[in-house]
KEMI-182345 format. One record per residue (C-alpha): x, y, z; residue in one letter; residue number from 1. Coordinates in steps of 0.001 Angstrom, whole numbers. Layout:
+---------+---------+---------+--------+-----+
|       u |       v |       w | residu | num |
+---------+---------+---------+--------+-----+
|       X |       Y |       Z |      A | NUM |
...
+---------+---------+---------+--------+-----+
***
This chain:
+---------+---------+---------+--------+-----+
|       u |       v |       w | residu | num |
+---------+---------+---------+--------+-----+
|   99803 |  110808 |   90265 |      M |   1 |
|  100432 |  113522 |   92751 |      M |   2 |
|  103921 |  113887 |   93775 |      I |   3 |
|  104265 |  116801 |   95487 |      L |   4 |
|  101959 |  119237 |   98046 |      E |   5 |
|  103416 |  122477 |   99087 |      T |   6 |
|  102229 |  126289 |   99693 |      R |   7 |
|  103673 |  129732 |   97717 |      V |   8 |
|  106014 |  130789 |  100393 |      A |   9 |
|  106522 |  134524 |  101292 |      P |  10 |
|  109813 |  134529 |   99670 |      A |  11 |
|  108311 |  133458 |   96099 |      W |  12 |
|  106030 |  136399 |   95632 |      V |  13 |
|  107280 |  139028 |   93525 |      D |  14 |
|  106526 |  142967 |   92813 |      Y |  15 |
|  103167 |  141953 |   91011 |      N |  16 |
|  101852 |  140028 |   93837 |      G |  17 |
|  101974 |  136687 |   91716 |      H |  18 |
|  104530 |  133347 |   92678 |      M |  19 |
|  107772 |  134664 |   90782 |      N |  20 |
|  108173 |  132654 |   87258 |      D |  21 |
|  111707 |  131370 |   88530 |      A |  22 |
|  109624 |  129783 |   91659 |      E |  23 |
|  107807 |  127434 |   89274 |      Y |  24 |
|  110827 |  126026 |   88255 |      A |  25 |
|  112150 |  126074 |   91937 |      R |  26 |
|  108704 |  123976 |   92204 |      V |  27 |
|  109330 |  121630 |   89612 |      F |  28 |
|  112845 |  121176 |   91046 |      S |  29 |
|  110993 |  120074 |   93966 |      L |  30 |
|  108898 |  117417 |   91969 |      A |  31 |
|  112419 |  116083 |   90947 |      V |  32 |
|  113079 |  115747 |   94518 |      E |  33 |
|  110114 |  113685 |   95448 |      A |  34 |
|  110240 |  111760 |   92363 |      L |  35 |
|  113440 |  110378 |   93322 |      M |  36 |
|  112376 |  109485 |   96614 |      A |  37 |
|  109774 |  107741 |   95328 |      H |  38 |
|  111718 |  105478 |   93303 |      I |  39 |
|  114617 |  104844 |   96000 |      G |  40 |
|  116426 |  107991 |   95251 |      L |  41 |
|  116453 |  109509 |   98241 |      D |  42 |
|  120056 |  110719 |  100210 |      A |  43 |
|  119465 |  106697 |  101481 |      A |  44 |
|  119129 |  105391 |   98262 |      G |  45 |
|  121547 |  107802 |   96233 |      R |  46 |
|  124277 |  106414 |   98762 |      A |  47 |
|  123085 |  103105 |   98738 |      R |  48 |
|  123129 |  102583 |   94997 |      H |  49 |
|  125830 |  105511 |   94071 |      G |  50 |
|  123420 |  106603 |   91828 |      Y |  51 |
|  121631 |  110033 |   91057 |      T |  52 |
|  119061 |  111886 |   88493 |      I |  53 |
|  120532 |  114879 |   86648 |      Y |  54 |
|  117881 |  117202 |   84788 |      T |  55 |
|  119035 |  117401 |   81318 |      L |  56 |
|  116594 |  119618 |   79060 |      E |  57 |
|  113073 |  121290 |   80902 |      T |  58 |
|  110299 |  122894 |   78845 |      H |  59 |
|  108093 |  125143 |   81348 |      L |  60 |
|  104525 |  126597 |   80209 |      C |  61 |
|  103012 |  128857 |   82337 |      Y |  62 |
|   99295 |  129173 |   82371 |      R |  63 |
|   97642 |  131138 |   85465 |      R |  64 |
|   99219 |  132936 |   88262 |      G |  65 |
|   99547 |  131478 |   91699 |      A |  66 |
|   99286 |  133950 |   95225 |      H |  67 |
|  101134 |  133700 |   98583 |      E |  68 |
|   99851 |  131174 |  100786 |      G |  69 |
|   97893 |  129322 |   98081 |      Q |  70 |
|   98158 |  125566 |   97658 |      P |  71 |
|  100059 |  123541 |   95089 |      L |  72 |
|   99932 |  119838 |   94165 |      Q |  73 |
|  102119 |  118702 |   91222 |      V |  74 |
|  101295 |  115273 |   89483 |      T |  75 |
|  103657 |  113208 |   87380 |      L |  76 |
|  102641 |  111717 |   84406 |      T |  77 |
|  105550 |  109672 |   82801 |      L |  78 |
|  105596 |  110263 |   79194 |      L |  79 |
|  108785 |  107548 |   78038 |      D |  80 |
|  111638 |  106035 |   79910 |      H |  81 |
|  114797 |  103649 |   78890 |      D |  82 |
|  117657 |  101955 |   81171 |      A |  83 |
|  119151 |  105140 |   82002 |      K |  84 |
|  116431 |  108215 |   81221 |      R |  85 |
|  112858 |  109550 |   82159 |      L |  86 |
|  110930 |  111591 |   79891 |      H |  87 |
|  108385 |  113227 |   82130 |      V |  88 |
|  105600 |  115325 |   82071 |      L |  89 |
|  105018 |  117780 |   85669 |      F |  90 |
|  101296 |  119504 |   86126 |      E |  91 |
|  101127 |  122368 |   88629 |      L |  92 |
|   97465 |  122680 |   90140 |      L |  93 |
|   95817 |  124923 |   92776 |      D |  94 |
|   93433 |  123646 |   94929 |      E |  95 |
|   90473 |  123316 |   92533 |      E |  96 |
|   92713 |  121281 |   90413 |      R |  97 |
|   93145 |  123990 |   87493 |      S |  98 |
|   96557 |  123942 |   85807 |      L |  99 |
|   98934 |  126729 |   86469 |      L | 100 |
|  101981 |  125534 |   84905 |      A | 101 |
|  103386 |  122071 |   83427 |      S | 102 |
|  106948 |  121149 |   82947 |      S | 103 |
|  108137 |  118266 |   80802 |      E | 104 |
|  111884 |  117451 |   81955 |      Q | 105 |
|  114359 |  114744 |   80535 |      M | 106 |
|  115870 |  113308 |   83525 |      L | 107 |
|  119363 |  111357 |   83045 |      M | 108 |
|  120113 |  108620 |   85447 |      G | 109 |
|  123833 |  108855 |   87032 |      I | 110 |
|  126510 |  106855 |   88465 |      N | 111 |
|  128387 |  108764 |   90920 |      Q | 112 |
|  131663 |  107335 |   91232 |      Q | 113 |
|  131899 |  107639 |   87031 |      S | 114 |
|  130104 |  110554 |   86582 |      G | 115 |
|  128349 |  109005 |   83589 |      R | 116 |
|  125029 |  108268 |   82658 |      P | 117 |
|  124377 |  105037 |   83602 |      D | 118 |
|  121658 |  102420 |   83910 |      A | 119 |
|  119165 |  102543 |   86824 |      F | 120 |
|  119585 |   99876 |   89447 |      P | 121 |
|  117106 |   97278 |   89427 |      A | 122 |
|  115319 |   97804 |   92473 |      P | 123 |
|  114958 |  101463 |   90847 |      V | 124 |
|  113945 |  100250 |   87356 |      A | 125 |
|  111214 |   98252 |   88568 |      D | 126 |
|  109486 |  101388 |   90866 |      V | 127 |
|  109820 |  103173 |   87122 |      V | 128 |
|  108218 |  100833 |   85230 |      A | 129 |
|  105381 |  101207 |   87608 |      A | 130 |
|  105071 |  105107 |   87491 |      L | 131 |
|  101326 |  105747 |   85761 |      P | 132 |
|  102433 |  106406 |   81794 |      Q | 133 |
|  100648 |  108374 |   78807 |      A | 134 |
|   99221 |  106201 |   76306 |      E | 135 |
|  101352 |  106633 |   72789 |      P | 136 |
|   98194 |  107858 |   70887 |      D | 137 |
|   96627 |  110146 |   73980 |      A | 138 |
|   99754 |  112343 |   75225 |      W | 139 |
|   98823 |  115375 |   77525 |      P | 140 |
|   98331 |  118359 |   75407 |      T | 141 |
|  101420 |  120427 |   76796 |      L | 142 |
|  103664 |  117169 |   76149 |      A | 143 |
|  105976 |  116630 |   73125 |      G | 144 |
|  107036 |  120422 |   72290 |      R | 145 |
|  110652 |  119815 |   71134 |      S | 146 |
|  111675 |  117494 |   74193 |      I | 147 |
|  112489 |  113807 |   73196 |      A | 148 |
|  114324 |  110836 |   73980 |      I | 149 |
|  116433 |  110329 |   70279 |      R | 150 |
|  116882 |  106763 |   68824 |      R | 151 |
+---------+---------+---------+--------+-----+
***
C-alpha cells in the first residue's frame, strides 16, 4: 500500500550530491505520520482519542542513492500487530519503483494522559486490521532481521 509521496528536497542533499542518510530516516518518519493519519490518528484523532504512536525501534537499510528533486514513494506492509503494537515495513521507491531503502519499525500505541502503552481505540484497531499484511510464510526479504514482537 502506498502511504506517502514526496520529492527529495534541496536541503536533504549532501556534499556527495545524494540524499543524506539522515534524510532517509526523515522520509520514513513522514511515512509514520502518514500511517497515523490513515488509521485515524491525525491531529484531530489524537485529540479525540487522547492517543498517539511512538516509535520503539527502527532498522533502516540503504540500497540506492536519491538525488535532488527526485520523486519518492513509500509503501507500507504490516508485518504483525497486537492490541497496542504495529510491526511494519516501509519501502522507499523511486519513480521506476526501484527500491532505494527500507525501514522496519516497531510502533507502540500510547495513552497520552497516562503516557503509558495502551490498546488502540476501537476505530483505530479496525483500520489497523484492514491494513495490507504480509503472509507469515512470504515476508519481504528485508524484514525480520532482529526486530520482533516478543511473545
